[in-house]
N, C-alpha and C positions, 0 to 999 in steps of 0.2 A: 121577184127580188126581195119581197118580204119575207119568203120563206127561208131565202139562204141566210139572211140576216137573223133571223130567229135561231137557226141551226147553229150559226157560227156563235151566237150568245150561250146557247146550251153546251156546245163544245168547250167554250172557255170556262164556263161555270163548273163543268165536269172536271176540267184539268185542275182549276182552283182547289176543288174539293178532294181531289186526288192527291195534290201537293200537301194540303193540312194533314190527311189523313196518314199519309205516308211519313210526316214528320213526328208523329207519335209513336212510340216503341214501349216495349214492356217495362223498360227500366224507369220511363216516366211514371208510369202506372205504380210501380212499386215505390217509387220516392213518394208520391202522393199519399200513399197508404201509411207510411213511415211518419210523415209529416201530420197527417191528421189523427195518428194515435197520440202524439205528443199534445195532451189536453194540459192547459193551466187553468186552475182552479182559483177563484179569488173569493175570500173571505171578508166581508164587508161590515163594520159596525157603524151604525148611522146615529148622529147625535144632532139634535135641533137646538137653536138659539145657544150657540156655544159663544162664551167668553173666556180668552185665555189672557193671562196676566204673565207678562215676561219682566223678571226682575234679576238684578245682579248687585250682590252684595246687600241683600236686604233692602234695595231701593227699586222702586217700580219705573221700569223704562219704556214698557209699552203695554197697551192693551188690543187684543185682537177680537173681533165679533165676526161670526159666520152663521148664517141662517141655518146652514146645513154643513156638518163636517163628518166626512167619512173617512174611516181609518181602514185602509185596505191592506190585507194580508196575501199575497199570491202564494201559490203553492211552491213557485219557483220564482228566486228574485227577492229584491228588498221590499219591505213594508213602505209605505207611504201614506199621506194625508191628503186627502181632496176637498176642496171646497167648491161644488158645482154651482152654487147660486151666489158666490162671490165672497169677499172678504172686506172688512174695513178695519186697518190698523191705526192707532192713535199713539204717538210718541210723546213722550213728557220729559223735562228737564229735571234736575235734583229737587227742585220744589214742587214737583207734580203741575208744573204749568205745561199746558200742551204745546209741543214745537212742530208738530207737522202729522200729515196723514197719509196713508196709501189706501187707495180703494180701487178694486177691480172687480168684474163680472165672473172670474174664475179664478182659483188659485190651486196650486200642487204642490206640497212640500215633500221632498225627497229627504228623508231623516238621515240614511246612510251618507248620501253625497254632501248634505249639509247645504242643499240649494233649495230656495222656494221662486217657483214661477209664478208671476201674476199676468193673467192674459184679459182680454175684452174690456176695452174702455178704460185702462188704468191712469189714474190720475194721482201724483204726488204734490202735496201743497205744503210748503214752509214758509217761514218769515220772507225769504228772499225770492223764490220761484214758485211757478206751478208747472210741472212736467206732464205730459199727456203721451202716451203710446198704447199700443196694442198688446206688447209684451215686455216686461222689466223681469230681469233675474237677480235674485239676492242670493250671493254666494257669501256664506256665512264664514267660510275659511279664509278668503281674501278680504271679508268685510267690506265688500263693494257691491254696486248695483250696476248693472249693465242692460243695454237694449239696443238692438238692431237699428232702430229708427224712432225718431221722437222729436216733440216741439217742447220748447222751453220758453215760457212767458215770464217776464221779470216784472217787479212790481212797477217800473216806470212806464210799462206796457211795450217794452221791446219784445219782439218775438224771433226766435231763432230756431229752425228746422234743420235736422240732419241725421246722419248715419252714427252709429256705434258710439252711442252715448256711454259715459261711465262717470259713476259718483260715488264718493265714500258713503259710509253709514250714515253720517247726519246730513248728507246733502249740501254741505258746505260750500263745496265747490262742486265743478263739474266740467268733463270734456265731451266734445262732441266733433266728428269729423264731417267734412263736406257740407259745412254750415252755410246757411243763407236765411236772409230775414230782414225785418226792420227794426230800427231803432231811432229812439228820439235824442235830439241834441240841445242842449238849454243854452241859451245866450246865442250871440252873434258869431258866425264862423268867418267874417271877413276881417282882413289884417287890418 
């Protein structure tokens, strides 16, 4: 009985190998060669300890700090900036008083699309809220932030977690879908 079980196993293994080999044909090999021939090269300029100042109408609006900034120019496609060790951006009002920050463990700025994606332990802090997520997208064209998921903590300790977070440039308001959380109510709620 043991011999027939081994023979059956070998026969099944042989049939599986035969099916795998018969599914490959010459066209697959030709496609693999043409795909591997398309090589994209990247040219990278690396800077250390970068500070970028953003101003509008001669007024400083924000300062960005990155330990490493890579300016990447692919042989095909659009140029982009990558901050593999993270970034911290500090925002200012018209009197140069700090109004908020964004920090993340990684960021990529796609200049052509005017989109910046913050990833890894993203924290946004302003006068009203602290927002945490693993991914936050800044769309310069829409002047809006968006995130697939995140947590908002208000100054009073209320916590809201949800999906599809969106906020304007100054985070003065926000919208969050499928929200759940805890809040604190002052005073007596009894009639």
